[in-house]
Steps between C-alpha positions, in 0.01 A plus 500: 500500500677194365672429832170535683338255258771241555473527878121462502509229232762301690301510824181393321678233296655336807167502682296367208753234401474362852125547549410373154747215522351361817146530361610291202716246681345436843201286581179654629575358846835679511348826372203502742690620813627814323202564272166473675319566173634186332174311548289791368622450142580191290859376525539543124427871541763525775750338263398744223558795733842356583594463133384856428704632794814322377444625145443852634829485691685382192327766290614776733866405463577312179364729224661823626820316587537354150352798318271267309135615517573704811145634490393159636621622839208742497258215427656284774473778759139571401424128529639496851276796585202294383609200706509717812161654423365146485675410824355804674152416372531142625619604847238772533221264389611256772515775764877461541585865560810406697641316196490785248810691614736300281259525207484878534880524514544274197228688312679829567838358392352346186329832422830683537671237282230549237558875501880462494482240220360768270862598432503212250169595338 
């Protein structure tokens, strides 16, 4: 179960470090071509999502790796589930059914990470 957690956590961490990092660092004009929803929400909210994604990625890896408050990995994984639920809701409200595949995959992986993170509970 521990090996499975590390595999899922590593995949999610790499994805969310990248995705969150670009939401924090890039301008709205540079984000618009890859995120059609960028104009549907305030830029500050996009930045907040990015920060939460980066913190979630760090929370999946750092606490269990150091053994300090390893239960925070469970909170990080659950937070990433909530981010994807929000992403799904946004895409569905905009009628973007073709854009939800990645959200569903990430939701499933974050759900599995949440379940696997219970080893530190």
